[in-house]
C-alpha positions in Angstrom: -60.8 151.5 51.8 -61.8 151.4 55.5 -60.6 155.0 55.9 -63.7 156.2 54.1 -65.5 159.1 55.8 -67.9 160.1 53.1 -71.4 160.7 54.1 -73.0 161.3 50.7 -76.4 159.9 49.8 -75.7 159.6 46.1 -77.7 156.5 45.1 -75.4 156.1 42.1 -72.9 154.5 44.5 -75.4 151.6 44.8 -74.0 150.2 41.6 -70.9 149.2 43.6 -73.1 146.7 45.5 -74.6 143.8 43.5 -78.3 144.4 43.0 -79.4 140.9 43.6 -76.9 139.9 46.3 -78.4 137.2 48.6 -77.8 137.9 52.3 -77.9 135.6 55.3 -80.7 136.3 57.8 -79.7 139.2 60.0 -76.8 140.3 57.9 -76.4 143.6 56.2 -74.1 145.4 53.7 -71.9 148.2 55.1 -72.2 151.3 53.0 -70.0 153.6 55.2 -68.1 153.6 58.4 -68.1 156.7 60.7 -66.2 157.6 63.8 -67.7 160.0 66.4 -65.8 161.5 69.4 -62.6 159.8 68.3 -59.6 161.7 69.8 -57.2 163.0 67.3 -53.6 164.4 67.4 -50.0 163.4 67.1 -49.3 160.0 68.5 -53.0 159.0 68.8 -54.1 156.1 66.6 -55.9 157.3 63.5 -59.2 156.0 62.2 -57.4 154.1 59.5 -55.2 152.4 62.1 -58.1 151.5 64.4 -60.5 150.3 61.7 -57.9 148.5 59.5 -58.6 145.0 61.0 -62.4 145.4 61.6 -65.1 143.4 60.0 -67.2 146.5 59.4 -65.7 148.0 56.2 -67.4 149.5 53.2 -68.9 146.9 50.9 -68.6 144.0 53.5 -71.4 141.8 54.5 -71.5 141.7 58.3 -73.6 140.2 61.1 -74.4 141.2 64.7 -71.7 138.9 65.9 -69.2 140.5 63.5 -70.2 143.9 64.9 -69.8 142.7 68.5 -66.3 141.4 67.7 -65.4 144.9 66.3 -66.6 146.5 69.5 -64.6 144.1 71.6 -61.5 144.7 69.5 -61.8 148.5 69.9 -62.3 148.2 73.7 -59.3 145.9 74.0 -57.0 148.6 72.9 -57.4 150.0 76.4 -57.8 153.5 75.1 -61.6 154.0 75.5 -64.0 153.7 78.4 -66.8 152.7 76.0 -67.5 152.2 72.3 -71.1 151.9 70.9 -72.2 151.2 67.4 -75.2 152.8 65.7 -76.5 151.1 62.5 -78.7 153.2 60.2 -80.1 152.5 56.7 -78.3 154.2 53.9 -79.3 153.9 50.2 -81.4 151.0 48.9 -79.6 148.1 50.4 -76.8 149.4 52.6 -76.4 150.6 56.2 -74.1 153.2 57.7 -72.1 152.0 60.8 -71.2 154.7 63.3 -68.8 153.9 66.1 -69.2 156.3 69.1 -66.2 156.5 71.4 -66.0 157.7 75.0 -62.5 158.5 76.0 -61.1 156.7 79.0 -59.9 158.9 81.9 -57.4 157.5 84.5 -56.0 159.1 87.6 -53.2 161.5 87.5 -49.8 160.2 86.6 -47.7 159.7 89.7 -44.7 157.8 88.3 -43.4 156.9 84.9 -41.0 154.1 83.9 -39.9 152.6 80.7 -39.3 148.8 80.3 -37.3 147.1 77.6 -35.1 150.1 76.8 -31.4 149.9 76.5 -30.6 153.1 74.6 -33.0 155.5 76.4 -31.3 157.8 79.0 -33.0 158.4 82.4 -33.5 162.0 81.5 -36.1 161.2 79.0 -38.2 159.5 81.7 -38.0 162.6 83.9 -38.9 164.8 80.9 -42.0 162.7 80.2 -43.1 162.8 83.9 -42.6 166.5 84.1 -44.6 167.1 80.9 -47.6 164.9 81.7 -48.0 166.1 85.3 -48.9 169.5 83.9 -51.7 168.0 81.9 -53.8 166.7 84.8 -55.8 163.5 84.4 -54.3 160.7 82.2 -56.1 160.3 79.0 -55.4 159.0 75.4 -53.9 162.4 74.6 -51.6 162.2 77.7 -50.4 158.7 76.6 -49.8 160.1 73.1 -47.6 162.9 74.6 -45.5 160.1 76.3 -45.3 158.2 73.0 -44.2 161.3 71.0 -41.4 162.2 73.4 -40.0 158.7 73.7 -40.3 157.8 70.0 -39.1 161.3 69.0 -35.9 160.5 70.9 -35.3 157.2 69.1 -36.0 158.9 65.7 -33.5 161.7 66.5 -30.8 159.1 67.2 -31.6 157.1 64.0 -33.2 154.2 65.9 -36.2 154.0 63.5 -37.5 150.7 65.0 -37.6 152.2 68.5 -41.4 152.3 69.4 -43.8 151.8 72.3 -45.7 148.5 72.1 -48.1 149.2 74.9 -48.8 151.0 78.2 -50.0 149.6 81.6 -50.4 150.9 85.1 -52.7 153.7 84.2 -55.3 152.6 86.8 -53.0 153.3 89.7 -51.1 156.3 88.3 -47.9 154.3 88.0 -47.6 154.2 84.3 -45.1 151.9 82.5 -44.3 152.2 78.8 -43.1 148.9 77.1 -40.7 149.6 74.2 -39.2 147.6 71.5 -35.9 149.0 70.0 -35.2 146.9 66.9 -32.4 144.6 68.1 -30.7 142.9 65.1 -30.9 139.2 65.0 -29.4 138.5 61.6 -27.3 140.3 58.9 -27.2 138.7 55.5 -25.8 139.5 52.1 -28.3 138.7 49.4 -26.8 138.6 45.9 -29.0 139.2 42.8 -28.6 138.1 39.2 -29.0 140.3 36.2 -32.8 139.8 36.3 -32.8 141.1 40.0 -33.5 137.5 41.3 -31.8 136.1 44.4 -29.0 133.6 43.8 -27.3 131.2 46.2 -24.0 133.1 46.4 -22.0 135.8 44.6 -18.4 136.1 43.5 -17.5 138.3 46.4 -16.6 136.8 49.7 -19.1 137.7 52.5 -16.3 139.2 54.7 -15.7 141.9 52.1 -19.2 143.1 52.7 -19.1 142.6 56.5 -16.1 144.8 57.0 -17.8 147.7 55.2 -20.9 148.0 57.5 -21.5 148.5 61.2 -24.5 146.1 61.6 -23.9 143.5 64.3 -26.2 140.9 65.9 -27.4 142.0 69.2 -27.0 145.7 68.5 -29.8 148.1 67.6 -30.7 149.0 63.9 -29.7 152.6 63.1 -30.5 154.3 59.9 -27.2 156.1 60.0 -25.5 152.8 59.8 -27.5 152.0 56.8 -26.5 155.2 55.0 -22.8 154.5 55.8 -23.1 151.0 54.6 -24.7 152.1 51.3 -21.8 154.7 50.7 -18.9 152.4 51.7 -20.2 149.4 49.8 -20.7 151.4 46.7 -17.2 152.8 47.0 -15.8 149.3 46.6 -16.8 149.6 43.0 -17.8 146.0 42.9 -21.6 146.5 42.8 -24.0 148.5 40.6 -27.0 148.1 42.9 -26.8 148.1 46.7 -29.9 148.2 49.0 -30.2 147.9 52.8 -33.5 146.3 53.6 -34.4 146.0 57.4 -37.5 143.9 58.2 -39.1 142.4 61.4 -37.9 139.0 62.4 -40.5 136.3 61.5 -39.9 134.6 64.8 -40.0 137.7 67.0 -41.6 140.8 65.5 -39.9 143.0 68.0 -36.5 142.1 66.5 -35.0 143.1 63.1 -33.3 141.2 60.3 -31.1 143.2 57.9 -30.6 142.1 54.3 -27.9 143.8 52.3 -29.1 143.3 48.6 -26.3 143.4 46.1 -26.0 143.1 42.3 -22.3 142.6 41.2 -20.7 144.4 38.4 -18.7 142.5 35.8 -15.3 141.9 37.4 -13.3 142.2 34.2 -13.3 145.1 31.9 -11.2 145.9 28.8 -11.5 148.9 26.5 -9.5 149.9 23.5 -9.4 153.0 21.4 -7.7 153.3 18.0 -6.7 156.5 16.3 -5.1 156.9 12.8 -2.8 159.8 12.2 -2.3 160.1 8.4 0.6 162.2 7.3 1.3 163.1 3.6 4.0 161.2 1.8 5.8 161.9 -1.4 3.6 164.0 -3.7 1.4 165.0 -0.8 -0.6 161.7 -0.9 -0.7 159.4 2.1 0.8 156.0 1.7 1.2 152.9 3.9 4.4 154.2 5.5 2.7 157.4 6.7 -0.3 155.7 8.3 0.4 155.8 12.1 -2.0 153.9 14.2 -2.3 155.3 17.8 -4.6 154.9 20.7 -5.0 153.4 24.1 -5.7 150.0 25.7 -7.2 149.8 29.3 -8.1 146.8 31.3 -9.2 146.1 34.9 -10.0 143.3 37.3 -12.0 144.6 40.1 -12.3 141.6 42.4 -9.3 139.3 42.4 -10.1 136.0 44.2 -13.4 137.4 45.5 -11.6 139.6 48.1 -12.0 143.1 46.5 -8.4 143.3 45.4 -8.0 145.2 42.2 -5.7 145.3 39.2 -5.6 148.1 36.6 -3.5 148.6 33.5 -3.4 151.1 30.7 -1.1 151.7 27.7 -1.3 154.7 25.3 0.8 155.9 22.4 0.4 158.0 19.3 2.2 155.4 17.1 1.9 151.7 17.9 4.5 151.0 15.2 7.1 153.1 17.1 5.7 153.1 20.7 9.1 154.0 22.2 8.7 157.6 21.2 5.8 158.5 23.6 4.7 155.3 25.2 2.7 155.9 28.4 1.7 153.0 30.7 0.5 152.3 34.2 0.0 149.0 36.0 -1.5 149.2 39.5 -2.5 146.7 42.2 -4.7 147.6 45.1 -4.9 145.5 48.3 -7.6 146.8 50.7 -7.4 145.8 54.4 -3.8 144.7 54.1 -3.6 144.5 58.0 -6.7 142.4 58.3 -10.4 142.7 58.3 -10.5 144.0 61.9 -8.3 147.0 61.2 -10.3 150.1 62.2 -8.2 152.4 59.9 -8.9 150.3 56.8 -5.2 150.3 55.9 -4.7 149.5 52.3 -1.6 148.9 50.1 -1.1 150.1 46.6 1.7 149.5 44.2 2.3 150.6 40.6 4.7 150.8 37.9 4.3 153.8 35.5 5.6 155.9 32.7 4.1 159.4 32.3 4.9 162.7 30.5 3.9 166.2 31.6 4.7 169.6 30.3 6.9 171.4 32.8 5.6 174.9 33.9 9.1 175.7 35.4 10.4 176.4 31.8 7.5 178.6 30.8 8.0 182.2 29.6 6.8 185.2 31.4 4.1 187.5 30.0 6.6 189.8 28.3 8.5 187.0 26.6 8.1 185.4 23.2 7.0 181.8 23.2 9.9 179.6 24.6 10.6 175.9 23.7 8.7 173.5 25.9 10.3 171.1 28.2 8.6 167.8 28.9 9.2 165.8 32.0 9.1 162.0 31.7 8.8 159.8 34.8 9.2 156.1 34.7 9.5 153.9 37.8 7.7 152.1 40.6 5.8 153.3 43.7 4.5 151.5 46.7 2.0 153.2 49.1 0.4 152.4 52.4 -2.7 154.4 53.3 -4.5 154.6 56.7 -8.0 156.0 56.7 -8.8 157.7 60.1 -12.2 158.9 58.8 -13.8 158.9 55.4 -11.9 162.1 54.5 -8.9 162.2 56.8 -5.9 159.9 56.1 -2.2 159.3 56.3 0.0 157.9 53.5 3.6 156.6 53.3 5.3 155.8 50.0 8.6 154.7 48.6 9.4 155.7 45.0 12.1 154.7 42.6 12.0 156.5 39.4 13.9 157.8 36.3 13.2 161.4 35.5 14.0 162.5 31.9 13.6 166.0 30.4 12.8 166.2 26.7 12.1 168.8 24.0 9.2 168.8 21.6 11.0 166.3 19.3 11.5 163.9 22.2 15.3 164.5 22.4 16.8 164.6 25.9 17.8 168.0 27.0 19.9 169.1 30.0 19.0 172.8 30.0 16.2 175.2 29.2 16.3 177.5 26.2 14.9 180.7 24.9 15.1 182.9 21.8 17.8 185.5 21.6 17.6 189.1 20.6 18.3 188.1 16.9 15.8 185.3 17.0 18.4 182.6 17.5 17.8 179.8 20.0 19.9 180.0 23.1 20.3 176.8 25.1 22.1 178.3 28.0 19.1 178.1 30.4 18.6 176.6 33.8 19.6 172.9 34.2 16.7 170.5 34.0 18.0 167.8 36.3 20.3 167.1 39.2 22.9 165.5 36.9 22.7 168.3 34.3 22.5 165.7 31.4 18.7 165.5 31.3 18.3 162.2 33.2 18.1 161.5 36.9 17.6 158.3 38.7 16.2 158.7 42.2 14.9 156.9 45.2 12.9 158.8 47.9 10.2 158.6 50.4 6.9 160.4 50.4 4.5 161.1 53.3 1.1 162.8 53.5 -1.3 163.7 56.3 -4.8 165.0 55.7 -7.2 166.2 58.3 -10.6 167.0 56.6 -13.8 167.8 58.6 -15.6 169.4 55.8 -19.2 168.5 55.0 -21.7 169.8 52.4 -24.5 172.2 53.4 -26.9 172.6 50.5 -24.2 171.9 48.1 -21.3 174.0 49.5 -18.5 172.7 51.7 -18.3 173.9 55.3 -15.6 173.0 57.9 -11.8 172.7 58.0 -9.1 171.0 55.9 -5.4 170.7 56.7 -2.9 169.0 54.4 0.8 168.2 55.0 3.1 166.6 52.4 6.7 165.6 52.6 9.3 164.1 50.3 12.7 162.9 51.6 15.5 161.7 49.5 17.9 158.9 50.7 21.0 160.1 48.8 20.8 157.3 46.1 20.7 158.2 42.5 22.2 160.7 40.0 24.6 163.1 41.7 23.6 161.6 45.1 21.0 164.3 45.8 20.0 165.0 49.5 16.9 167.1 49.9 13.7 167.5 51.9 10.6 169.0 50.2 7.6 169.7 52.2 4.4 171.8 52.0 1.6 172.6 54.4 -1.9 173.9 53.5 -4.7 175.2 55.8 -8.3 176.0 54.6 -11.3 177.1 56.6 -14.8 177.2 55.2 -16.7 179.4 57.7 -20.5 179.3 57.6 -21.7 182.8 58.2 -25.4 182.1 58.7 -27.5 178.9 59.4 -29.0 177.4 56.3 -32.6 177.8 55.4 -34.3 174.4 56.1 -37.1 175.1 53.7 -34.9 175.9 50.7 -31.9 174.4 49.0 -30.0 177.7 48.8 -26.5 177.4 50.1 -25.6 179.5 53.1 -23.1 182.4 52.9 -19.6 181.1 53.5 -16.2 182.8 54.0 -13.2 180.8 52.8 -9.8 181.5 54.3 -6.8 179.8 52.8 -3.0 179.7 53.3 -0.3 177.4 51.8 3.5 177.4 52.0 6.4 175.1 51.4 10.2 174.9 50.9 12.9 172.6 49.6 15.9 172.1 51.9 19.1 170.7 50.2 19.5 169.9 46.5 16.7 171.3 44.4 16.1 170.1 40.9 14.0 172.2 38.6 11.2 169.6 38.4 10.9 169.8 42.3 10.7 173.6 42.5 7.3 175.1 43.4 5.6 176.8 40.5 3.5 180.0 41.1 0.4 181.0 39.3 -2.5 179.1 37.9 -6.1 178.0 38.8 -4.9 176.3 42.0 -2.2 178.7 43.0 -3.1 182.3 42.1 -6.0 182.8 39.7 -5.7 185.2 36.8 -2.3 183.8 35.8 -1.3 180.8 33.7 0.4 177.8 35.5 4.0 178.8 36.3 3.6 182.3 34.9 4.8 184.0 38.1 7.9 181.9 38.6 9.5 178.8 40.1 10.8 179.0 43.7 12.6 177.0 46.4 10.1 178.4 49.0 6.7 180.0 48.5 3.7 181.3 50.4 0.2 181.9 49.1 -2.9 183.1 50.9 -6.4 183.8 49.8 -9.9 184.9 50.9 -13.2 184.2 49.1 -16.7 185.2 50.1 -19.6 183.1 48.8 -23.1 184.4 48.8 -26.3 182.6 47.8 -28.4 183.3 44.7 -31.9 182.2 45.8 -33.5 181.4 42.5 -30.6 179.4 41.1 -29.9 177.5 44.4 -26.2 178.3 43.9 -23.7 181.0 45.0 -21.7 183.8 43.6 -18.3 184.6 44.9 -15.7 187.3 45.1 -12.0 186.5 45.9 -8.6 188.0 46.6 -5.4 186.0 46.3 -1.6 186.5 46.5 1.4 184.3 46.1 5.1 185.0 46.5 8.4 183.2 46.1 9.7 184.8 49.3 12.8 185.9 47.5 14.0 182.3 46.9 13.7 182.0 43.1 17.4 182.7 42.8 18.1 179.6 45.0 16.7 177.3 42.2 19.6 176.2 40.0 19.8 178.6 37.0 17.2 180.9 38.4 14.4 180.0 35.9 12.2 182.8 37.2 14.8 185.5 36.2 15.8 183.6 33.0 12.3 183.6 31.7 11.5 187.1 32.9 8.8 186.3 35.4 7.7 188.4 38.4 8.2 186.0 41.3 5.0 187.2 43.0 1.5 188.3 42.1 -1.9 189.3 43.3 -5.3 188.8 41.8 -8.9 189.5 42.6 -12.2 188.8 40.9 -15.7 187.4 41.1 -17.7 184.6 39.5 -20.6 182.3 39.8 -20.9 178.5 40.5 -23.1 176.5 38.2 -23.1 172.9 39.2 -19.4 171.6 38.8 -18.5 174.7 36.7 -17.0 177.9 37.9 -17.3 180.9 35.6 -15.1 183.7 36.9 -13.4 187.0 36.0 -9.9 187.3 37.5 -7.5 190.2 37.3 -3.8 190.1 36.7 -2.4 192.5 39.3 1.0 192.7 37.6 -0.3 193.6 34.2 -3.4 195.5 35.4 -5.8 193.5 33.1 -8.1 190.6 33.5 -9.8 187.7 31.8 -12.8 185.4 32.0 -12.1 181.8 32.9 -14.3 178.7 33.0 -13.0 176.1 35.5 -14.3 172.7 36.7 -14.3 171.7 40.3 -13.4 173.5 43.5 -10.6 176.0 43.8 -9.8 175.0 47.4 
């Protein structure tokens, strides 16, 4: 290595040089290379950079002409007034070469200009001139100061190829810095096979890649554009390996070519899972009639026609022999950039047909009630959605939905009202109606809209910023009992950073979270559209729906997150409250009163975040007790 500065006289090193090497007349073997009086500091060429292309390197055979060429190369850098070379014997057959530098001194800098810059503001030139005038005569160190200021600006803006190629004008004091900025001359998608070898073309159309990055010919290469391209191309879910590789243009080293290297995932995937539920037959032994095969089938096509359009489908049931009992299915088609490749909002269209079943928390008993019969809500229908993406996290959605809503009991039978156990243990089915129609089945058509403004970002693993969400559902009066209603909710959350993060550690900063959410239903209100109170995303310390079901609600919360240094995570303490604002009685049948629920509640507690897991203790303000909970993901 030419960056060898050792000055030892250990003769054992002579073994590295052939003992009987035949040298030409006047030539000698370089044993070591030294630099004397070489200026050092940020922005000044290092010994390794200066000596990298010289003939005089350890172990080389050099002549006097080679040494003269090295001296001329060092002088041609323009940084030194003179460079001498001293050659002295070292060891048995080698010689030490010492380059002695004398720093060049020019007149004081009078003016300073930058040539070749398109992204450098004039204020940087003035900053450089003000700084170097205080340093007196112009030397290598002064030029290094100029270089550090200019290249530091480029680096701060992500323009990693912005560098100074050379200076001139030092003899007159009118210094000119010539810069190259890394103008892009070509952007190319390079597809790899499974062995990571380049192939002529992939299955994906090149325009699918082009619309996900900001690189353009004639613009400057920016490392932030590279990070964005990596993120957005990965989010396409079409590739399992994505790399952005910038390199100097072979025809013009001051320009940049950008290769986006991609390895495609399989476009088609199918998975199946089979479960056998064996029930005893006559005599307690299973027979062929009692063997019930259940499970799920999933398939997807990630890249229809090479344009990134995707098709997903899934079917699940507990009994394939009688799937009508609990069949769940979903078929979804996703069309990105439905308004064209040039759409800045990346508008996409998604449509699906579905059948799902969920346990309704509206018909859940309060803490002082015996267990009540569960009500399941089946939804089957079709949905079409258009989404505009204003930023990576902020978006607007508009949907139209046609669906059939059916409420069922544990056996799968359609029920039109909730039930509970009477004083004598008998089942009383005189509870709140489950649907608009009152017979357990509704057919509806309505519109949905959503608006999300999200400016949060992560600081050492914890979110900081603001998030606002507004959702709206508006019926059109078509369907069972011709319902007319408007259901909307608004949510506001602020993650306030209380102290700057420690740049030297990964500990998250202390954060105060303030949260408020409210909503109401105007017009006809079916039970399945009522707002449920209580649960991990409503008011902690209570089960989902334990506090009631309301036509209108309000919840507010505060959480303080403080760092735990050694664990690089945070502990938190919180206080939350939610209320039905006295509107539970406006829900048909008043399920809150029927199931003896409070209608409002308060909780407080504390916990610790461990990766994606939250371990927390939350109190039930109504019952004056508390429990430990383990949750996944964020509360807000």
